[in-house]
N, C-alpha and C positions, 0 to 999 in steps of 0.2 A: 504494500499499499504506500503510494506517494505520501511523503511529509506534507502538512499544510504550509502554505507561504504565511509569511508574517502578517500579510494584509487581508488573508481569507483563508478558508478551508478546503479541503478536496473532497468531492462529492461523488457518490456512485451516481452513474448516469442515469439509470432507470428511476432512481428516486426523485431527480430533477423532473424527469418526464412525467412522473405521478404526482409532482407538487406535494411530496410529503416533506419530511425533516428539513428541507433546505428552500431557498428562494430569495429573490432580491427585489425590492420594490416596496410600496406602500402596503400596510396591513390589511388583509381582508379577513381575517377571523377563520375558524375552522369551518371546513366545507365537507368534511366526510365523516361517518360514522364507524369507519374501521380503521385498524392500526396499519402502520406503514407496511408497504410491500414492495422491496427491490427485486433482484434476480437470483434465488437460490433453490435449496432442496429440501429433504424430509427429516422425519423424526419419529421417535416412539416412546413409550412410557414404561417407568418401573416404580419402584417404592422404597423410599426411607425418609429420613428427616434430619434437620439441621438447626441449630440455635440461632436466636436473632443476632442480626448483626449490629455493631455498636457506631454510632455516627460520630464524624469527624468535622472539625470546623471547616467551612467553605470560604471562598474569596468574598463573598458579599455577606451571607446569612448562614448560621449554624444552629438551626432548631434541634431539639432534643426530642428524638421520636418517642412516642409512647409505645406500649406493648402492642403488637398486633391483635387485632379483634379476634382473628380465628384460631380456634384452639386446636383443630385437627388439621394436619399438614401431611402430604404426600410428596413425591419426588418424580420428576421426569427427566429420563436420559435420551438424548437424540439418538436416531438410528444409527448413525455412524460411530456411535459410541464415545464421542468425544467430550460432550458437555452434559452436565447436570445441573438441575435447579429445583427448589422446593417451592410449593404453591399450595393454597388453602384446598382441603380437599373437596369443599363444595364448589369449586371452580372446575373448569374444563380446558383441556389442551387439544386443541385440532391439529391433527398431524396426518399428512401434510396439509398446509394451509393454503395451498394453490398449486399451479402446475410446476413440475420439479424439472429443472434444466439439467443438463448434462453436467459432469464433473463433480457429482456428489456435493455433500454439505448437510445443512439442517435448515428446515423451514416449519415452525410451529407458531401457532396463534393462541394466546391464553385469554379466556372469556370468563366473566363471573357469572353469578347464578341467573342473571337475567339475559345472559347471552351477549352481552357487551363486551367489545374487544378491549382488553387493558394492555396488551403488549405482545410484541412478536418477536422471535428468535430467528435470526437468520445468520448463516455463515456462507463462506466461499463466494464473497461478493466482490463485484469488479469495482474499480475505482475509476472515475471520470472527471467531470467538470468542476470548476472552482466558482465560489461566491466571493467577490471581492468587496461588496459593500458592507458597511458597518452600521451599527444601531446601538442605542442605549440598551443596556442588559442589566438582568438581577440574576444571581445565583442563589436559589432558594434553599438547595440542600445539596449536600457533596459528602462522598465518603470514597477512600482508596480502596481498591480491590486487587491486592498484591497477588491472590491466587490466580489472576487472570494475565499475569505480565508475561510479555513476550519479548525479548530484547530490551531496548531502553524505553523509559517511561512506564509509569505505573497506571493502569486504566482506572478510572473513577465512575461511580455512580453521580449523576448530575440531574438535579431538577433545577431548569433555569428558563429565564424568559428573554424575549426580544421586543424592542419598543416600550413606550411609555404614553402617559396621556397626552403629551404633547408632540412626541414623534413616533409614527407607526413603524412597524417591524416588517419583515418581508412580505412580498404580497403573495396571496393565495395560500398562505401557510399559518397554522395557528400560532399563536404568541409565546405558547409554552410546551415544554417537552420535558420527559424524563427518561433516562437511559443510560448506557455505559459508553464512555469515549476515552480514547487516548490522547487527544488534543490536549495541549496545556490549558490551564484554566484562563479565561480572560482576564485582562488587566486594563486600568486605565478607566476612561468614560465610555467606551464603545467596544463592540466585538462583531465579528464576522457572523454569518448565518449559523444556527445551532448545527453542530456535527457531532451526532450521537453514534458513532462507529468506533470500533477498538481493533487493534491488531489481533489476529487470529488465524494460523495457518489454514489455507495457504496464501490468503490475502487478508481480508477483513470481516468482522461480523457486527451485528446489532443486536440489542435486546432492549426494546422499551417502546414508547408511543407518544404521540402528541397528547397534550391535554385537550380533551374536547368535551364540553359540557353535555353533549348528547351521550357520552359514553362514562365520563368521570363526574358522577353526580354529586354537587355539593348542596345539601338541604339548606334552604333558606337564602341561596346566594344567586338564584336566577336572575334577579334584577340588577346585579351588579356587572360591571364592565368585565371582560374576560380575564385580564390580569387579575383583578381583584378575587375572581373566582378561583383562579390558579393556586393564588396565595393561600386562600381559604381551605382548598381542597386538602392541604397538608394536614389540617385538623381531623381529618376524617379517618375512621377506621380502615377503609378501602385503601388509601394512600399508604397507611403504615404496612399494610399486607403487601402492596405493590413494591414498596421499598425492600421488605424483606425477601420477597421473590427475587427481585432482580440482583440484589447484594449477595444472594446465596449461588449464583451462577459460579461454577468451578469445573475444573477438568474432571471428566468422569474417573 
């Protein structure tokens, strides 16, 4: 996977075409009810459990997650036997979550009890275009994931936003997203488009999703702007379960 340039980040071409995790221009807000879908492969399930991860400070904010709401957890291992993660037993993993390309890898989608997509796991992803524009940003939550380290740079779980009330974020792309990234944390007063992809053989992988009020429901917050909804979502039990699930990702 190519390293991101100082003024932007490198993005899988399929994601740009789908107008998912990336984009450049004025903010249009979430337009889909499904989680991101680049170009990759399949997966299957097994059963184990893992302790809750501990939060570490982020570049902008460092909330202290409460205990996940779900008491019963199980685990999923990709069909290629490379990665495992834990998730609430009441949720479901769709495997595979779409057409499987040649070359192997993993492609699975996690949904909640209502069937709403909360995260997608994909590996063996191609790297393509670059987003050079920059936007105001916030890092709402962050935690290093040394168990996923490949070469230099420790992958991190990130929940972050682009744009603010005065300056819109990228066009046709939701204002917030959570997932795993190998890109250095943003600094200064602006950042390039959200880049939630991490180094994983043979190329790159992703595990996360946009924040979408149609999927990520925050009770009592529907009248608020999307960025405020994204912040309040951190107070929900569902967010704590998503956080625990994504940060549990590890080599199988």
